[in-house]
C-alpha positions, -999 to 999 in steps of 0.1 A, spaced: -393 -126 548 -385 -95 527 -353 -90 547 -343 -126 540 -349 -121 503 -329 -89 503 -300 -106 521 -301 -136 496 -301 -112 466 -273 -91 480 -253 -123 487 -259 -135 451 -247 -102 436 -216 -101 457 -208 -137 447 -213 -128 410 -190 -99 414 -164 -119 432 -165 -147 407 -155 -123 379 -123 -113 396 -88 -108 381 -82 -146 384 -114 -153 366 -106 -131 336 -69 -142 335 -79 -178 336 -106 -177 309 -87 -155 285 -56 -177 289 -76 -209 282 -93 -193 252 -59 -182 239 -46 -217 241 -77 -230 223 -74 -203 196 -110 -192 203 -103 -156 192 -138 -142 191 -146 -155 226 -114 -142 239 -121 -108 226 -156 -108 241 -143 -118 276 -113 -94 272 -136 -65 265 -157 -75 295 -126 -75 317 -116 -40 304 -151 -28 311 -146 -39 348 -112 -21 349 -91 -53 348 -63 -42 325 -28 -57 324 0 -68 301 -10 -104 293 -47 -94 287 -36 -68 262 -12 -92 244 -39 -119 242 -64 -95 228 -39 -81 203 -30 -115 190 -67 -124 188 -75 -94 167 -43 -100 147 -53 -136 138 -87 -123 127 -68 -99 104 -81 -69 123 -47 -54 123 -56 -18 132 -74 -28 164 -46 -52 173 -21 -23 171 -39 -5 199 -37 -35 222 0 -42 214 9 -6 221 -10 -7 254 8 -39 263 41 -22 257 31 5 281 31 -22 308 62 -39 296 83 -16 273 107 -33 250 92 -68 252 105 -86 221 74 -108 216 50 -78 216 73 -57 194 75 -84 168 37 -87 166 34 -49 165 58 -47 136 38 -72 116 5 -55 126 18 -22 112 27 -39 79 -7 -57 78 -25 -24 82 -6 -6 55 15 15 80 49 5 66 65 38 76 56 31 113 70 -4 109 103 10 97 104 35 125 97 7 150 125 -14 135 149 15 137 140 23 174 144 -14 184 172 -27 162 184 -53 186 149 -69 188 134 -65 153 165 -68 133 161 -106 136 127 -105 117 132 -112 80 127 -81 59 128 -57 88 164 -45 83 170 -10 71 177 -9 34 182 24 15 165 9 -16 133 -8 -5 119 -17 -39 126 -12 -76 101 -14 -105 104 -12 -142 83 -19 -173 85 -12 -210 70 -19 -244 77 -17 -281 53 -16 -311 58 -14 -349 39 9 -372 2 12 -366 -9 19 -402 6 17 -436 14 45 -460 -11 51 -489 -3 57 -525 -4 93 -538 -34 86 -560 -54 70 -531 -43 98 -508 -56 125 -531 -89 106 -537 -115 115 -563 -104 152 -564 -70 142 -576 -57 175 -563 -45 172 -527 -43 148 -498 -24 144 -465 -20 118 -437 0 110 -406 15 76 -402 30 60 -371 62 41 -371 79 24 -341 67 34 -306 86 27 -274 76 30 -237 99 28 -207 92 33 -170 114 28 -139 107 37 -103 125 33 -70 113 34 -34 140 45 -9 141 49 29 162 81 36 154 80 73 133 58 96 105 83 92 112 96 57 106 77 25 112 88 -11 96 75 -44 112 86 -77 103 74 -111 110 83 -148 89 76 -179 98 81 -215 76 76 -246 91 77 -281 70 78 -312 82 78 -348 58 96 -371 58 109 -407 37 135 -425 27 124 -460 16 150 -486 5 145 -522 -8 171 -546 -9 178 -583 2 209 -603 5 219 -639 38 225 -656 43 253 -682 37 227 -708 3 219 -692 15 186 -680 1 172 -647 29 169 -621 23 147 -590 43 157 -559 45 130 -532 65 141 -501 73 124 -468 85 144 -437 95 120 -409 99 132 -373 104 117 -339 83 127 -309 97 121 -273 79 128 -241 98 125 -208 84 127 -173 100 127 -139 80 121 -107 90 125 -71 71 120 -39 81 119 -2 62 107 29 71 117 64 58 100 95 49 126 121 30 105 147 8 76 153 -9 69 119 -2 104 106 19 107 75 25 137 54 
């Protein structure tokens, strides 16, 4: 009796192992792919990988499943693995390009486009352009506060007073993002701030005839601040940028 139970149990385990064969995983992941059941596809795909069933179509399906769930970083690993089975496949390269962009790895997307020009050049926005983006902004304001009279400036003492008043103020900024090489990017920008100011003095003094003389003086000047900023980024390897 015990021998019979052992045989039945062994037979059941062998059947279970045989049922989850290559054909089983290939069929179920394909059907889930067609139905857009991404989470179920990932679960079954991971189970297949756990049982050492790994091949091109499985990696592509899992990559697309993660991609459609906006998990771009994980999708990249599957697309790259798929390309190890089928190097240069246009379908996988296109998905990998967009996955790089979606994960913020634009430098690697540019490198991929450069390495596979005949494939990725057809994707809108993937062509190599020296100038990738340009940004500018600016502003202009009039005087912030008005000039006081000499009497008000000196106040109750009536002896001395001073103030700074602001005139026109300007702000200009421009920046450019350029791709020098597939792995080398440059960002350069310039900023200029211009401020019109004036120093206002008022004071009293006595003349030789003991008359009170009020001196009211203005000293205008222009302040300019300029700044240049440069940064470069160099792609050294998978996900590593200096």
